[in-house]
Chimera marker file (.cmm) of the C-alpha trace (Angstrom):
<marker_set name="trace">
<marker id="1" x="-86.799" y="-183.163" z="-84.214" r="1" g="1" b="0" radius="0.5"/>
<marker id="2" x="-88.126" y="-186.598" z="-83.215" r="1" g="1" b="0" radius="0.5"/>
<marker id="3" x="-86.304" y="-189.876" z="-82.778" r="1" g="1" b="0" radius="0.5"/>
<marker id="4" x="-84.536" y="-191.083" z="-85.995" r="1" g="1" b="0" radius="0.5"/>
<marker id="5" x="-84.859" y="-194.360" z="-87.867" r="1" g="1" b="0" radius="0.5"/>
<marker id="6" x="-81.483" y="-196.013" z="-87.213" r="1" g="1" b="0" radius="0.5"/>
<marker id="7" x="-81.720" y="-199.527" z="-88.685" r="1" g="1" b="0" radius="0.5"/>
<marker id="8" x="-83.883" y="-201.826" z="-90.798" r="1" g="1" b="0" radius="0.5"/>
<marker id="9" x="-84.181" y="-205.601" z="-90.954" r="1" g="1" b="0" radius="0.5"/>
<marker id="10" x="-85.461" y="-208.084" z="-93.469" r="1" g="1" b="0" radius="0.5"/>
<marker id="11" x="-85.940" y="-211.495" z="-91.865" r="1" g="1" b="0" radius="0.5"/>
<marker id="12" x="-86.797" y="-214.802" z="-93.496" r="1" g="1" b="0" radius="0.5"/>
<marker id="13" x="-86.264" y="-218.544" z="-93.397" r="1" g="1" b="0" radius="0.5"/>
<marker id="14" x="-83.404" y="-218.436" z="-95.983" r="1" g="1" b="0" radius="0.5"/>
<marker id="15" x="-81.262" y="-215.400" z="-95.137" r="1" g="1" b="0" radius="0.5"/>
<marker id="16" x="-78.571" y="-216.244" z="-97.712" r="1" g="1" b="0" radius="0.5"/>
<marker id="17" x="-81.135" y="-216.258" z="-100.500" r="1" g="1" b="0" radius="0.5"/>
<marker id="18" x="-82.595" y="-212.963" z="-99.256" r="1" g="1" b="0" radius="0.5"/>
<marker id="19" x="-79.145" y="-211.339" z="-99.124" r="1" g="1" b="0" radius="0.5"/>
<marker id="20" x="-78.529" y="-212.530" z="-102.692" r="1" g="1" b="0" radius="0.5"/>
<marker id="21" x="-81.888" y="-211.169" z="-103.807" r="1" g="1" b="0" radius="0.5"/>
<marker id="22" x="-81.460" y="-207.722" z="-102.242" r="1" g="1" b="0" radius="0.5"/>
<marker id="23" x="-77.797" y="-207.606" z="-103.252" r="1" g="1" b="0" radius="0.5"/>
<marker id="24" x="-78.738" y="-208.203" z="-106.876" r="1" g="1" b="0" radius="0.5"/>
<marker id="25" x="-81.786" y="-205.928" z="-106.731" r="1" g="1" b="0" radius="0.5"/>
<marker id="26" x="-80.235" y="-202.915" z="-104.997" r="1" g="1" b="0" radius="0.5"/>
<marker id="27" x="-76.467" y="-203.523" z="-105.127" r="1" g="1" b="0" radius="0.5"/>
<marker id="28" x="-76.288" y="-203.997" z="-101.360" r="1" g="1" b="0" radius="0.5"/>
<marker id="29" x="-73.289" y="-205.757" z="-99.833" r="1" g="1" b="0" radius="0.5"/>
<marker id="30" x="-73.403" y="-207.590" z="-96.508" r="1" g="1" b="0" radius="0.5"/>
<marker id="31" x="-70.963" y="-208.541" z="-93.759" r="1" g="1" b="0" radius="0.5"/>
<marker id="32" x="-72.059" y="-211.693" z="-91.919" r="1" g="1" b="0" radius="0.5"/>
<marker id="33" x="-70.903" y="-213.154" z="-88.641" r="1" g="1" b="0" radius="0.5"/>
<marker id="34" x="-71.382" y="-210.131" z="-86.379" r="1" g="1" b="0" radius="0.5"/>
<marker id="35" x="-73.185" y="-210.549" z="-83.060" r="1" g="1" b="0" radius="0.5"/>
<marker id="36" x="-76.980" y="-210.518" z="-83.125" r="1" g="1" b="0" radius="0.5"/>
<marker id="37" x="-79.628" y="-211.401" z="-80.540" r="1" g="1" b="0" radius="0.5"/>
<marker id="38" x="-80.826" y="-215.002" z="-80.986" r="1" g="1" b="0" radius="0.5"/>
<marker id="39" x="-84.426" y="-213.777" z="-81.035" r="1" g="1" b="0" radius="0.5"/>
<marker id="40" x="-83.579" y="-211.761" z="-84.182" r="1" g="1" b="0" radius="0.5"/>
<marker id="41" x="-81.597" y="-214.283" z="-86.271" r="1" g="1" b="0" radius="0.5"/>
<marker id="42" x="-79.584" y="-217.473" z="-86.173" r="1" g="1" b="0" radius="0.5"/>
<marker id="43" x="-76.029" y="-216.734" z="-85.062" r="1" g="1" b="0" radius="0.5"/>
<marker id="44" x="-73.612" y="-216.194" z="-87.948" r="1" g="1" b="0" radius="0.5"/>
<marker id="45" x="-76.396" y="-215.814" z="-90.518" r="1" g="1" b="0" radius="0.5"/>
<marker id="46" x="-77.222" y="-212.140" z="-90.121" r="1" g="1" b="0" radius="0.5"/>
<marker id="47" x="-75.721" y="-209.844" z="-92.750" r="1" g="1" b="0" radius="0.5"/>
<marker id="48" x="-75.235" y="-206.179" z="-91.901" r="1" g="1" b="0" radius="0.5"/>
<marker id="49" x="-75.437" y="-203.817" z="-94.884" r="1" g="1" b="0" radius="0.5"/>
<marker id="50" x="-72.282" y="-202.046" z="-95.931" r="1" g="1" b="0" radius="0.5"/>
<marker id="51" x="-72.001" y="-198.895" z="-97.991" r="1" g="1" b="0" radius="0.5"/>
<marker id="52" x="-74.410" y="-196.133" z="-98.930" r="1" g="1" b="0" radius="0.5"/>
<marker id="53" x="-77.639" y="-197.238" z="-97.249" r="1" g="1" b="0" radius="0.5"/>
<marker id="54" x="-79.109" y="-196.648" z="-93.831" r="1" g="1" b="0" radius="0.5"/>
<marker id="55" x="-77.736" y="-199.333" z="-91.526" r="1" g="1" b="0" radius="0.5"/>
<marker id="56" x="-79.623" y="-202.563" z="-91.900" r="1" g="1" b="0" radius="0.5"/>
<marker id="57" x="-79.449" y="-206.301" z="-91.875" r="1" g="1" b="0" radius="0.5"/>
<marker id="58" x="-80.849" y="-209.398" z="-93.492" r="1" g="1" b="0" radius="0.5"/>
<marker id="59" x="-81.066" y="-212.546" z="-91.398" r="1" g="1" b="0" radius="0.5"/>
<marker id="60" x="-83.337" y="-215.128" z="-89.860" r="1" g="1" b="0" radius="0.5"/>
<marker id="61" x="-83.149" y="-218.853" z="-90.439" r="1" g="1" b="0" radius="0.5"/>
<marker id="62" x="-85.247" y="-221.933" z="-89.936" r="1" g="1" b="0" radius="0.5"/>
<marker id="63" x="-88.241" y="-221.142" z="-87.770" r="1" g="1" b="0" radius="0.5"/>
<marker id="64" x="-88.086" y="-217.364" z="-88.180" r="1" g="1" b="0" radius="0.5"/>
<marker id="65" x="-91.272" y="-215.689" z="-89.432" r="1" g="1" b="0" radius="0.5"/>
<marker id="66" x="-90.642" y="-213.574" z="-92.555" r="1" g="1" b="0" radius="0.5"/>
<marker id="67" x="-91.088" y="-209.867" z="-91.878" r="1" g="1" b="0" radius="0.5"/>
<marker id="68" x="-89.522" y="-206.453" z="-92.287" r="1" g="1" b="0" radius="0.5"/>
<marker id="69" x="-89.077" y="-203.918" z="-89.527" r="1" g="1" b="0" radius="0.5"/>
<marker id="70" x="-87.466" y="-200.541" z="-89.022" r="1" g="1" b="0" radius="0.5"/>
<marker id="71" x="-85.843" y="-199.502" z="-85.750" r="1" g="1" b="0" radius="0.5"/>
<marker id="72" x="-86.192" y="-196.118" z="-84.085" r="1" g="1" b="0" radius="0.5"/>
<marker id="73" x="-83.267" y="-195.002" z="-81.938" r="1" g="1" b="0" radius="0.5"/>
<marker id="74" x="-84.328" y="-194.199" z="-78.382" r="1" g="1" b="0" radius="0.5"/>
<marker id="75" x="-82.383" y="-193.334" z="-75.228" r="1" g="1" b="0" radius="0.5"/>
<marker id="76" x="-84.186" y="-195.959" z="-73.092" r="1" g="1" b="0" radius="0.5"/>
<marker id="77" x="-85.681" y="-199.023" z="-74.805" r="1" g="1" b="0" radius="0.5"/>
<marker id="78" x="-87.691" y="-200.201" z="-71.798" r="1" g="1" b="0" radius="0.5"/>
<marker id="79" x="-89.189" y="-196.752" z="-71.232" r="1" g="1" b="0" radius="0.5"/>
<marker id="80" x="-90.113" y="-196.479" z="-74.927" r="1" g="1" b="0" radius="0.5"/>
<marker id="81" x="-91.788" y="-199.916" z="-74.795" r="1" g="1" b="0" radius="0.5"/>
<marker id="82" x="-93.762" y="-198.908" z="-71.737" r="1" g="1" b="0" radius="0.5"/>
<marker id="83" x="-94.894" y="-195.724" z="-73.481" r="1" g="1" b="0" radius="0.5"/>
<marker id="84" x="-95.868" y="-197.662" z="-76.627" r="1" g="1" b="0" radius="0.5"/>
<marker id="85" x="-97.990" y="-199.972" z="-74.463" r="1" g="1" b="0" radius="0.5"/>
<marker id="86" x="-99.594" y="-197.067" z="-72.624" r="1" g="1" b="0" radius="0.5"/>
<marker id="87" x="-100.661" y="-195.626" z="-75.990" r="1" g="1" b="0" radius="0.5"/>
<marker id="88" x="-102.309" y="-198.864" z="-77.148" r="1" g="1" b="0" radius="0.5"/>
<marker id="89" x="-99.356" y="-200.803" z="-78.547" r="1" g="1" b="0" radius="0.5"/>
<marker id="90" x="-98.331" y="-204.326" z="-77.555" r="1" g="1" b="0" radius="0.5"/>
<marker id="91" x="-94.872" y="-205.607" z="-76.566" r="1" g="1" b="0" radius="0.5"/>
<marker id="92" x="-93.717" y="-208.400" z="-78.895" r="1" g="1" b="0" radius="0.5"/>
<marker id="93" x="-90.015" y="-208.878" z="-78.050" r="1" g="1" b="0" radius="0.5"/>
<marker id="94" x="-87.503" y="-207.577" z="-75.601" r="1" g="1" b="0" radius="0.5"/>
<marker id="95" x="-85.742" y="-205.685" z="-74.590" r="1" g="1" b="0" radius="0.5"/>
<marker id="96" x="-82.889" y="-208.033" z="-75.499" r="1" g="1" b="0" radius="0.5"/>
<marker id="97" x="-79.178" y="-207.328" z="-75.610" r="1" g="1" b="0" radius="0.5"/>
<marker id="98" x="-77.088" y="-208.268" z="-78.624" r="1" g="1" b="0" radius="0.5"/>
<marker id="99" x="-74.302" y="-210.574" z="-77.359" r="1" g="1" b="0" radius="0.5"/>
<marker id="100" x="-70.984" y="-208.869" z="-76.663" r="1" g="1" b="0" radius="0.5"/>
<marker id="101" x="-72.316" y="-205.374" z="-77.382" r="1" g="1" b="0" radius="0.5"/>
<marker id="102" x="-74.132" y="-202.540" z="-75.628" r="1" g="1" b="0" radius="0.5"/>
<marker id="103" x="-76.959" y="-202.717" z="-78.197" r="1" g="1" b="0" radius="0.5"/>
<marker id="104" x="-80.470" y="-203.371" z="-76.847" r="1" g="1" b="0" radius="0.5"/>
<marker id="105" x="-83.414" y="-204.010" z="-79.186" r="1" g="1" b="0" radius="0.5"/>
<marker id="106" x="-87.139" y="-204.585" z="-78.823" r="1" g="1" b="0" radius="0.5"/>
<marker id="107" x="-90.275" y="-204.932" z="-80.967" r="1" g="1" b="0" radius="0.5"/>
<marker id="108" x="-93.811" y="-203.743" z="-80.368" r="1" g="1" b="0" radius="0.5"/>
<marker id="109" x="-96.965" y="-203.571" z="-82.448" r="1" g="1" b="0" radius="0.5"/>
<marker id="110" x="-98.843" y="-200.350" z="-82.950" r="1" g="1" b="0" radius="0.5"/>
<marker id="111" x="-102.641" y="-200.276" z="-82.488" r="1" g="1" b="0" radius="0.5"/>
<marker id="112" x="-103.064" y="-201.516" z="-86.109" r="1" g="1" b="0" radius="0.5"/>
<marker id="113" x="-100.679" y="-204.463" z="-85.619" r="1" g="1" b="0" radius="0.5"/>
<marker id="114" x="-97.615" y="-203.084" z="-87.468" r="1" g="1" b="0" radius="0.5"/>
<marker id="115" x="-94.320" y="-204.271" z="-85.970" r="1" g="1" b="0" radius="0.5"/>
<marker id="116" x="-91.921" y="-201.473" z="-85.032" r="1" g="1" b="0" radius="0.5"/>
<marker id="117" x="-88.421" y="-201.868" z="-83.612" r="1" g="1" b="0" radius="0.5"/>
<marker id="118" x="-86.629" y="-199.886" z="-80.932" r="1" g="1" b="0" radius="0.5"/>
<marker id="119" x="-82.850" y="-199.695" z="-80.540" r="1" g="1" b="0" radius="0.5"/>
<marker id="120" x="-80.688" y="-198.203" z="-77.816" r="1" g="1" b="0" radius="0.5"/>
<marker id="121" x="-77.726" y="-198.910" z="-75.600" r="1" g="1" b="0" radius="0.5"/>
<marker id="122" x="-77.471" y="-200.546" z="-72.201" r="1" g="1" b="0" radius="0.5"/>
<marker id="123" x="-77.572" y="-197.724" z="-69.641" r="1" g="1" b="0" radius="0.5"/>
<marker id="124" x="-74.233" y="-197.116" z="-67.922" r="1" g="1" b="0" radius="0.5"/>
<link id1="1" id2="2" r="1" g="1" b="0" radius="0.2"/>
<link id1="2" id2="3" r="1" g="1" b="0" radius="0.2"/>
<link id1="3" id2="4" r="1" g="1" b="0" radius="0.2"/>
<link id1="4" id2="5" r="1" g="1" b="0" radius="0.2"/>
<link id1="5" id2="6" r="1" g="1" b="0" radius="0.2"/>
<link id1="6" id2="7" r="1" g="1" b="0" radius="0.2"/>
<link id1="7" id2="8" r="1" g="1" b="0" radius="0.2"/>
<link id1="8" id2="9" r="1" g="1" b="0" radius="0.2"/>
<link id1="9" id2="10" r="1" g="1" b="0" radius="0.2"/>
<link id1="10" id2="11" r="1" g="1" b="0" radius="0.2"/>
<link id1="11" id2="12" r="1" g="1" b="0" radius="0.2"/>
<link id1="12" id2="13" r="1" g="1" b="0" radius="0.2"/>
<link id1="13" id2="14" r="1" g="1" b="0" radius="0.2"/>
<link id1="14" id2="15" r="1" g="1" b="0" radius="0.2"/>
<link id1="15" id2="16" r="1" g="1" b="0" radius="0.2"/>
<link id1="16" id2="17" r="1" g="1" b="0" radius="0.2"/>
<link id1="17" id2="18" r="1" g="1" b="0" radius="0.2"/>
<link id1="18" id2="19" r="1" g="1" b="0" radius="0.2"/>
<link id1="19" id2="20" r="1" g="1" b="0" radius="0.2"/>
<link id1="20" id2="21" r="1" g="1" b="0" radius="0.2"/>
<link id1="21" id2="22" r="1" g="1" b="0" radius="0.2"/>
<link id1="22" id2="23" r="1" g="1" b="0" radius="0.2"/>
<link id1="23" id2="24" r="1" g="1" b="0" radius="0.2"/>
<link id1="24" id2="25" r="1" g="1" b="0" radius="0.2"/>
<link id1="25" id2="26" r="1" g="1" b="0" radius="0.2"/>
<link id1="26" id2="27" r="1" g="1" b="0" radius="0.2"/>
<link id1="27" id2="28" r="1" g="1" b="0" radius="0.2"/>
<link id1="28" id2="29" r="1" g="1" b="0" radius="0.2"/>
<link id1="29" id2="30" r="1" g="1" b="0" radius="0.2"/>
<link id1="30" id2="31" r="1" g="1" b="0" radius="0.2"/>
<link id1="31" id2="32" r="1" g="1" b="0" radius="0.2"/>
<link id1="32" id2="33" r="1" g="1" b="0" radius="0.2"/>
<link id1="33" id2="34" r="1" g="1" b="0" radius="0.2"/>
<link id1="34" id2="35" r="1" g="1" b="0" radius="0.2"/>
<link id1="35" id2="36" r="1" g="1" b="0" radius="0.2"/>
<link id1="36" id2="37" r="1" g="1" b="0" radius="0.2"/>
<link id1="37" id2="38" r="1" g="1" b="0" radius="0.2"/>
<link id1="38" id2="39" r="1" g="1" b="0" radius="0.2"/>
<link id1="39" id2="40" r="1" g="1" b="0" radius="0.2"/>
<link id1="40" id2="41" r="1" g="1" b="0" radius="0.2"/>
<link id1="41" id2="42" r="1" g="1" b="0" radius="0.2"/>
<link id1="42" id2="43" r="1" g="1" b="0" radius="0.2"/>
<link id1="43" id2="44" r="1" g="1" b="0" radius="0.2"/>
<link id1="44" id2="45" r="1" g="1" b="0" radius="0.2"/>
<link id1="45" id2="46" r="1" g="1" b="0" radius="0.2"/>
<link id1="46" id2="47" r="1" g="1" b="0" radius="0.2"/>
<link id1="47" id2="48" r="1" g="1" b="0" radius="0.2"/>
<link id1="48" id2="49" r="1" g="1" b="0" radius="0.2"/>
<link id1="49" id2="50" r="1" g="1" b="0" radius="0.2"/>
<link id1="50" id2="51" r="1" g="1" b="0" radius="0.2"/>
<link id1="51" id2="52" r="1" g="1" b="0" radius="0.2"/>
<link id1="52" id2="53" r="1" g="1" b="0" radius="0.2"/>
<link id1="53" id2="54" r="1" g="1" b="0" radius="0.2"/>
<link id1="54" id2="55" r="1" g="1" b="0" radius="0.2"/>
<link id1="55" id2="56" r="1" g="1" b="0" radius="0.2"/>
<link id1="56" id2="57" r="1" g="1" b="0" radius="0.2"/>
<link id1="57" id2="58" r="1" g="1" b="0" radius="0.2"/>
<link id1="58" id2="59" r="1" g="1" b="0" radius="0.2"/>
<link id1="59" id2="60" r="1" g="1" b="0" radius="0.2"/>
<link id1="60" id2="61" r="1" g="1" b="0" radius="0.2"/>
<link id1="61" id2="62" r="1" g="1" b="0" radius="0.2"/>
<link id1="62" id2="63" r="1" g="1" b="0" radius="0.2"/>
<link id1="63" id2="64" r="1" g="1" b="0" radius="0.2"/>
<link id1="64" id2="65" r="1" g="1" b="0" radius="0.2"/>
<link id1="65" id2="66" r="1" g="1" b="0" radius="0.2"/>
<link id1="66" id2="67" r="1" g="1" b="0" radius="0.2"/>
<link id1="67" id2="68" r="1" g="1" b="0" radius="0.2"/>
<link id1="68" id2="69" r="1" g="1" b="0" radius="0.2"/>
<link id1="69" id2="70" r="1" g="1" b="0" radius="0.2"/>
<link id1="70" id2="71" r="1" g="1" b="0" radius="0.2"/>
<link id1="71" id2="72" r="1" g="1" b="0" radius="0.2"/>
<link id1="72" id2="73" r="1" g="1" b="0" radius="0.2"/>
<link id1="73" id2="74" r="1" g="1" b="0" radius="0.2"/>
<link id1="74" id2="75" r="1" g="1" b="0" radius="0.2"/>
<link id1="75" id2="76" r="1" g="1" b="0" radius="0.2"/>
<link id1="76" id2="77" r="1" g="1" b="0" radius="0.2"/>
<link id1="77" id2="78" r="1" g="1" b="0" radius="0.2"/>
<link id1="78" id2="79" r="1" g="1" b="0" radius="0.2"/>
<link id1="79" id2="80" r="1" g="1" b="0" radius="0.2"/>
<link id1="80" id2="81" r="1" g="1" b="0" radius="0.2"/>
<link id1="81" id2="82" r="1" g="1" b="0" radius="0.2"/>
<link id1="82" id2="83" r="1" g="1" b="0" radius="0.2"/>
<link id1="83" id2="84" r="1" g="1" b="0" radius="0.2"/>
<link id1="84" id2="85" r="1" g="1" b="0" radius="0.2"/>
<link id1="85" id2="86" r="1" g="1" b="0" radius="0.2"/>
<link id1="86" id2="87" r="1" g="1" b="0" radius="0.2"/>
<link id1="87" id2="88" r="1" g="1" b="0" radius="0.2"/>
<link id1="88" id2="89" r="1" g="1" b="0" radius="0.2"/>
<link id1="89" id2="90" r="1" g="1" b="0" radius="0.2"/>
<link id1="90" id2="91" r="1" g="1" b="0" radius="0.2"/>
<link id1="91" id2="92" r="1" g="1" b="0" radius="0.2"/>
<link id1="92" id2="93" r="1" g="1" b="0" radius="0.2"/>
<link id1="93" id2="94" r="1" g="1" b="0" radius="0.2"/>
<link id1="94" id2="95" r="1" g="1" b="0" radius="0.2"/>
<link id1="95" id2="96" r="1" g="1" b="0" radius="0.2"/>
<link id1="96" id2="97" r="1" g="1" b="0" radius="0.2"/>
<link id1="97" id2="98" r="1" g="1" b="0" radius="0.2"/>
<link id1="98" id2="99" r="1" g="1" b="0" radius="0.2"/>
<link id1="99" id2="100" r="1" g="1" b="0" radius="0.2"/>
<link id1="100" id2="101" r="1" g="1" b="0" radius="0.2"/>
<link id1="101" id2="102" r="1" g="1" b="0" radius="0.2"/>
<link id1="102" id2="103" r="1" g="1" b="0" radius="0.2"/>
<link id1="103" id2="104" r="1" g="1" b="0" radius="0.2"/>
<link id1="104" id2="105" r="1" g="1" b="0" radius="0.2"/>
<link id1="105" id2="106" r="1" g="1" b="0" radius="0.2"/>
<link id1="106" id2="107" r="1" g="1" b="0" radius="0.2"/>
<link id1="107" id2="108" r="1" g="1" b="0" radius="0.2"/>
<link id1="108" id2="109" r="1" g="1" b="0" radius="0.2"/>
<link id1="109" id2="110" r="1" g="1" b="0" radius="0.2"/>
<link id1="110" id2="111" r="1" g="1" b="0" radius="0.2"/>
<link id1="111" id2="112" r="1" g="1" b="0" radius="0.2"/>
<link id1="112" id2="113" r="1" g="1" b="0" radius="0.2"/>
<link id1="113" id2="114" r="1" g="1" b="0" radius="0.2"/>
<link id1="114" id2="115" r="1" g="1" b="0" radius="0.2"/>
<link id1="115" id2="116" r="1" g="1" b="0" radius="0.2"/>
<link id1="116" id2="117" r="1" g="1" b="0" radius="0.2"/>
<link id1="117" id2="118" r="1" g="1" b="0" radius="0.2"/>
<link id1="118" id2="119" r="1" g="1" b="0" radius="0.2"/>
<link id1="119" id2="120" r="1" g="1" b="0" radius="0.2"/>
<link id1="120" id2="121" r="1" g="1" b="0" radius="0.2"/>
<link id1="121" id2="122" r="1" g="1" b="0" radius="0.2"/>
<link id1="122" id2="123" r="1" g="1" b="0" radius="0.2"/>
<link id1="123" id2="124" r="1" g="1" b="0" radius="0.2"/>
</marker_set>
């Protein structure tokens, strides 16, 4: 079996409005205030999904480009980025560590320009 999808994000300039929209649309509930990398969202304005969905979050803020992305769990984020680049992808962000956690995330584009996320932990 390959690497699993472990997280999704929906980012925009008004994260509160987006959380309200997706909450109303799909019944999702969000917990805000958890740590998140500043390149992903404004601090305190990222809402992690709670309940019966794959883990995800809605965040962003002023100056953040609206987009959606899914994250694939990998054992080594830097190695996965290097492999993505060697296959024709392009590094967009990271790796960056989420403050106060062991979580490391990164983004790359595939050869068609689709943004894909990678997630892993800081190596011990």
